[in-house]
C-alpha positions in Angstrom: 271.8 -50.8 -73.3 273.2 -52.4 -76.3 274.4 -55.8 -76.1 277.3 -57.5 -78.2 275.7 -61.0 -77.9 274.1 -62.4 -80.7 270.1 -63.7 -80.1 271.1 -67.2 -79.8 273.8 -66.3 -76.9 271.2 -64.0 -75.2 268.6 -66.9 -75.2 271.4 -69.5 -74.1 272.2 -67.2 -71.2 268.5 -66.4 -70.2 267.9 -70.1 -70.1 271.0 -70.7 -68.0 269.9 -68.3 -65.7 266.5 -69.6 -65.3 268.0 -73.2 -64.4 270.5 -71.6 -62.0 267.7 -69.8 -60.3 265.8 -73.4 -60.1 268.9 -74.8 -58.7 269.3 -72.1 -55.8 265.9 -72.4 -54.9 265.7 -76.1 -54.8 269.0 -76.0 -52.6 267.6 -73.4 -50.4 264.4 -75.3 -49.7 266.5 -78.8 -48.9 269.0 -77.0 -46.8 266.3 -74.9 -44.7 263.4 -77.5 -45.1 261.2 -74.6 -45.8 259.4 -73.4 -48.9 259.2 -69.8 -47.4 262.4 -68.5 -45.5 261.6 -64.9 -46.2 258.9 -62.6 -47.5 260.1 -62.3 -51.0 259.8 -66.1 -51.3 256.2 -65.8 -51.5 254.7 -62.1 -50.8 251.1 -63.4 -51.2 251.3 -66.0 -48.4 253.0 -63.9 -46.0 249.5 -62.5 -44.5 248.0 -65.7 -43.9 251.2 -67.1 -42.4 251.4 -64.5 -40.0 247.8 -64.8 -39.0 248.4 -68.5 -38.5 251.4 -67.7 -36.2 249.5 -65.2 -34.3 246.5 -67.8 -33.7 249.4 -70.2 -32.4 250.8 -67.9 -30.0 247.5 -67.0 -28.5 246.5 -70.7 -28.3 249.7 -71.4 -26.7 249.2 -68.6 -24.1 245.6 -70.0 -23.4 247.3 -73.4 -22.5 249.8 -71.6 -20.2 247.1 -69.9 -18.4 244.8 -72.9 -18.2 247.7 -74.7 -16.6 248.0 -72.1 -14.0 244.3 -72.1 -13.4 244.1 -75.9 -13.2 246.8 -75.8 -10.3 244.6 -73.3 -8.8 241.3 -75.1 -8.9 243.0 -78.4 -8.0 244.3 -76.5 -4.8 241.1 -74.9 -4.1 239.2 -78.4 -4.4 241.5 -79.9 -2.1 241.4 -77.2 0.6 237.5 -77.4 0.7 237.4 -81.0 1.1 239.8 -80.6 4.0 237.6 -77.6 5.1 234.4 -79.9 4.8 236.0 -82.4 7.1 236.7 -80.1 9.9 232.9 -78.9 9.7 232.0 -82.6 10.2 234.3 -82.6 13.1 232.6 -79.5 14.5 229.2 -81.3 13.9 230.5 -84.2 15.8 231.7 -82.1 18.9 228.6 -80.0 18.8 226.6 -83.1 19.1 228.4 -84.0 22.1 228.1 -80.8 23.7 224.1 -81.1 23.2 224.2 -83.9 25.8 222.7 -83.0 29.2 225.4 -85.2 31.0 228.5 -82.9 29.7 230.2 -81.3 32.7 231.9 -77.8 32.8 235.6 -79.1 32.0 233.9 -81.1 29.0 232.2 -78.1 27.6 235.4 -76.0 27.9 237.5 -78.7 26.2 235.2 -79.0 23.3 234.9 -75.0 22.9 238.6 -75.0 22.7 238.7 -77.8 19.6 236.0 -75.6 18.0 238.1 -72.6 18.1 241.2 -74.5 17.0 238.9 -75.5 14.0 237.9 -71.8 13.5 241.7 -71.0 13.3 242.3 -73.7 10.8 239.3 -72.6 8.8 240.9 -69.0 8.6 244.2 -70.5 7.6 242.4 -72.4 4.6 240.8 -68.8 3.7 244.7 -68.0 3.0 245.7 -70.6 0.8 248.3 -69.7 -1.8 249.5 -71.1 -4.8 252.6 -69.9 -6.2 252.4 -66.7 -3.8 248.9 -65.8 -4.8 245.8 -66.1 -2.6 243.5 -68.3 -4.6 240.6 -67.2 -2.6 241.6 -63.3 -2.8 239.7 -62.8 -6.1 241.0 -59.8 -7.9 243.2 -58.8 -4.9 245.1 -61.9 -4.4 248.4 -60.3 -3.3 247.1 -60.2 0.3 244.8 -62.4 2.6 241.3 -61.5 3.1 240.8 -62.5 6.6 243.0 -63.0 9.6 242.0 -65.1 12.9 241.1 -62.4 15.7 239.8 -64.3 18.9 238.2 -61.0 20.1 236.6 -59.9 16.7 233.2 -60.8 15.9 233.0 -64.2 14.5 236.6 -64.7 15.5 238.0 -63.0 12.1 239.3 -59.7 11.2 238.2 -58.9 7.5 241.4 -57.3 6.0 239.9 -56.2 2.6 236.8 -56.6 0.5 237.2 -58.4 -2.3 235.6 -59.3 -5.8 236.2 -62.1 -8.4 235.8 -61.0 -11.9 238.6 -62.8 -13.7 237.7 -65.2 -16.4 239.5 -68.1 -18.1 239.4 -67.9 -21.6 238.3 -71.1 -23.4 240.1 -71.9 -26.8 236.7 -73.1 -28.3 235.3 -69.5 -27.6 234.0 -67.6 -24.6 235.2 -67.7 -21.1 234.2 -69.0 -17.7 234.6 -68.0 -14.0 237.9 -68.8 -12.4 237.1 -68.9 -8.8 235.2 -67.7 -5.7 236.4 -65.4 -2.9 237.1 -65.9 0.5 234.0 -64.0 1.5 231.9 -65.9 -0.9 233.1 -69.3 0.5 233.6 -68.7 4.3 231.8 -65.4 5.2 228.6 -65.2 3.3 226.6 -61.9 4.3 223.0 -60.7 4.0 222.3 -57.3 2.2 222.3 -55.9 5.6 225.7 -57.0 6.5 224.4 -59.9 9.0 225.9 -63.2 8.5 223.7 -65.2 6.1 223.0 -68.9 6.4 225.9 -70.9 5.3 228.5 -68.4 6.9 231.2 -70.9 8.0 232.9 -68.3 10.4 229.7 -67.4 12.1 228.7 -70.9 12.4 231.8 -72.0 14.4 232.0 -68.8 16.3 228.3 -69.6 17.5 229.0 -73.1 18.2 232.1 -72.0 20.2 230.0 -69.3 22.1 227.1 -72.0 22.9 229.5 -74.6 24.2 231.2 -72.1 26.6 227.5 -71.1 27.7 227.1 -74.8 28.7 223.4 -74.6 27.2 222.7 -77.9 25.6 219.8 -76.3 23.4 221.9 -73.7 22.4 224.5 -75.9 21.4 221.9 -78.1 19.4 220.9 -74.9 17.4 224.4 -74.1 16.8 225.0 -77.3 15.2 222.2 -76.9 12.7 224.0 -73.7 11.6 227.5 -75.7 11.3 225.7 -78.1 9.1 224.4 -75.3 6.9 227.8 -74.1 6.6 229.2 -77.4 5.6 226.3 -77.7 2.9 227.6 -74.3 1.8 231.2 -75.5 1.6 230.0 -78.6 -0.6 228.7 -76.3 -2.9 231.8 -74.5 -3.3 233.5 -77.6 -3.7 231.3 -78.6 -6.4 231.9 -75.2 -8.1 235.5 -75.7 -8.2 235.2 -79.2 -9.4 233.1 -78.0 -12.5 235.7 -75.5 -13.2 238.4 -78.3 -13.1 236.3 -80.2 -15.6 236.0 -76.9 -17.9 239.6 -76.5 -17.6 240.1 -80.1 -18.6 237.9 -79.9 -21.8 239.5 -76.5 -22.7 243.0 -77.9 -22.5 242.0 -81.0 -24.4 240.5 -78.5 -27.4 243.5 -76.2 -27.2 245.9 -79.2 -27.5 243.7 -80.5 -30.4 243.9 -76.8 -32.0 247.4 -76.4 -31.5 248.1 -79.7 -33.7 245.6 -78.4 -36.3 247.5 -75.0 -36.6 251.0 -76.6 -36.6 249.5 -78.9 -39.6 248.6 -75.9 -41.4 251.5 -74.0 -40.8 253.7 -77.1 -42.0 251.5 -77.2 -45.2 252.3 -73.5 -45.9 255.9 -73.4 -45.0 257.6 -76.9 -45.1 259.5 -78.0 -48.3 258.6 -81.1 -50.2 262.1 -82.4 -49.6 261.8 -85.4 -52.2 260.3 -83.3 -54.7 263.0 -80.4 -54.4 265.7 -83.2 -54.4 264.2 -84.4 -57.9 264.1 -80.6 -59.1 267.5 -80.2 -58.0 268.5 -83.3 -60.1 266.8 -82.4 -63.1 268.1 -78.6 -63.3 271.4 -79.9 -62.8 270.9 -82.4 -65.6 269.4 -79.6 -67.7 272.3 -77.0 -66.8 275.0 -79.9 -67.9 273.1 -80.5 -71.1 272.7 -76.9 -72.0 276.7 -76.3 -71.5 277.3 -79.4 -73.6 275.0 -78.3 -76.3 276.4 -74.9 -76.4 279.8 -76.3 -76.6 279.1 -78.4 -79.9 277.7 -75.1 -81.5 279.7 -74.2 -84.7 281.8 -71.0 -84.2 282.7 -69.9 -87.9 280.8 -67.1 -89.4 280.3 -66.4 -93.1 283.5 -64.4 -93.2 285.2 -67.6 -92.6 284.3 -69.0 -96.1 285.1 -65.9 -98.0 288.4 -65.6 -99.7 
């Protein structure tokens, strides 16, 4: 392309164009507050920025998951604390029943209260948070147990559950989210028989012993209830540890989010003060350029030839 402009004019226009680009860039950064508003502003920095954004979104999702897990763990802890109190009451009832001075009506009354405790214990196994059965493991849409006085141990097992879910730790790795109702209330041996610490079986046996009005049988049943109470204490301790892990993970996630936001700000945020200075300088240079151009002589050699 052939230009009709002389070299000086071309240089002047090129300089004006550069100054105007600086003005536009400074205005953009001041108005948006960002150094980078679109990929073309800094193509070489887009990939690191996207990576930081992805890490921040992932960390925020972990924080959200931790909040949900914390609610579940706290509820489980509180539920098990109440269950332990019920087991303590069952021990008291059994101790009363082990006395040889108890009459038939007394045994009947104690057995009825133990039955009520069994019903309440089953309801604890059905504890929900936001519509989710927290002791349901991987199948938390429905309860694992239902009370049935005619069934062995006074309960019907509605489904077989496992708990494989893990809570992601923002510091790396993961940890177990919870235990199942079977783990907590219905421990079994390899052959399917109730294991030591089986809550449902211990309460059912205590009720049967009281109905038999045999002080020795009641005393033996009380020992089983105590073992079951110890098992519930272990389950509560498990959830206490989970709560601690969650709290530590939340602290790390909050700190990491702050770190990521700082990095993003360093990459994206404009230095408004510096850009304001740049804007003023560019405006001054542009004005000076036009004033200088206006004072340039317009005559050519032909104006001096006769």
